[in-house]
C-alpha positions as CSV (number, residue, x, y, z in Angstrom):
1,M,72.8,139.8,63.3
2,R,72.5,136.9,65.8
3,A,72.9,139.3,68.8
4,W,70.2,141.5,67.4
5,L,67.8,138.6,67.1
6,F,68.6,137.4,70.6
7,T,67.9,141.0,71.8
8,I,64.5,140.8,70.1
9,L,63.8,137.5,71.7
10,R,64.8,138.7,75.2
11,N,62.5,141.7,74.9
12,T,59.7,139.5,73.7
13,L,60.1,137.1,76.6
14,Y,60.3,140.0,79.1
15,N,57.0,141.5,77.6
16,E,55.3,138.1,77.7
17,T,56.4,137.5,81.3
18,K,54.9,140.9,82.3
19,R,51.7,140.2,80.4
20,A,51.4,136.7,82.1
21,R,52.0,138.1,85.5
22,R,49.2,140.8,85.1
23,Q,46.8,138.1,84.0
24,V,47.6,135.9,87.0
25,E,47.3,138.8,89.4
26,Q,43.9,139.7,88.0
27,T,42.4,136.2,88.1
28,E,44.0,134.9,91.3
29,E,41.5,133.9,93.9
30,P,42.0,132.7,97.4
31,V,42.4,129.0,97.9
32,S,39.6,127.5,100.0
33,A,39.8,123.8,99.1
34,V,42.5,121.4,98.2
35,S,41.9,119.4,95.1
36,G,44.0,117.3,92.7
37,G,47.0,119.3,91.4
38,Q,46.6,122.0,94.0
39,E,50.1,121.4,95.5
40,E,51.7,121.7,92.1
41,A,49.8,125.0,91.4
42,L,50.9,126.4,94.8
43,A,54.5,125.3,94.1
44,M,54.4,127.0,90.6
45,R,53.0,130.2,92.2
46,D,55.8,130.2,94.7
47,V,58.4,129.8,91.9
48,Q,56.7,132.7,90.0
49,R,56.8,134.9,93.1
50,A,60.5,134.0,93.6
51,F,61.3,134.9,90.1
52,D,59.3,138.1,90.3
53,S,61.3,139.1,93.4
54,L,64.6,139.0,91.4
55,P,66.2,142.2,90.1
56,E,65.6,142.8,86.4
57,I,69.3,142.0,85.5
58,Q,69.0,138.6,87.1
59,K,65.6,137.9,85.5
60,E,67.1,138.6,82.0
61,V,69.9,136.1,82.6
62,V,67.6,133.5,84.0
63,L,65.2,133.8,81.0
64,L,68.0,133.6,78.5
65,V,70.2,130.8,80.1
66,A,67.9,128.7,82.2
67,V,64.6,129.0,80.2
68,E,65.8,129.5,76.6
69,G,68.9,127.3,77.1
70,M,71.3,129.8,75.7
71,E,75.0,129.4,76.1
72,Y,76.7,131.8,78.5
73,E,78.6,133.4,75.6
74,D,75.5,134.1,73.6
75,A,73.6,135.5,76.6
76,A,76.6,137.8,77.3
77,A,76.5,139.0,73.7
78,V,72.8,139.7,73.9
79,L,73.1,141.6,77.2
80,G,76.4,143.3,76.3
81,V,78.2,142.1,79.4
82,P,81.2,139.8,80.0
83,V,80.6,136.0,80.3
84,G,81.7,136.1,83.9
85,T,78.9,138.6,84.7
86,V,76.4,136.3,83.2
87,K,77.6,133.4,85.3
88,S,77.7,135.6,88.4
89,R,74.1,137.0,87.9
90,L,72.8,133.5,87.2
91,S,74.4,132.1,90.3
92,R,73.0,134.9,92.5
93,A,69.5,134.4,90.9
94,R,69.6,130.7,91.6
95,Q,70.6,131.4,95.3
96,D,67.9,134.0,95.7
97,I,65.2,131.8,94.3
98,R,66.3,128.8,96.5
99,A,66.3,131.2,99.6
100,F,62.8,132.5,98.7
101,L,61.4,129.0,98.2
102,D,63.0,127.8,101.5
103,T,61.2,130.6,103.4
104,A,57.9,129.9,101.5
105,K,57.9,126.2,102.5
106,P,55.3,125.4,105.2
107,K,56.7,124.4,108.5
108,S,55.7,120.8,109.4
109,G,53.9,120.7,112.6
110,G,53.4,117.4,114.4
């Protein structure tokens, strides 16, 4: 029963993420001026783009473990994969997000 509920939760999170992404893409406007909180908004946009660039199997693991705080064993049961696979996918997702964000950082020019 618990795995079934987590599956529903995972699917709900996945659908909400897709819905939120569509709303952001429709309302996103070019940035012309820097105001209070602008840097944080840009950083969050970069994180969202990094997350969006992940394969679906890695997104699922990030949502379950990093966002929802599930234990590896519970996430493995929801996804129907071994615990080691969950750990591996999460590790690769974190590496990919770091790499994406490192390339998105503006270069400091003197």
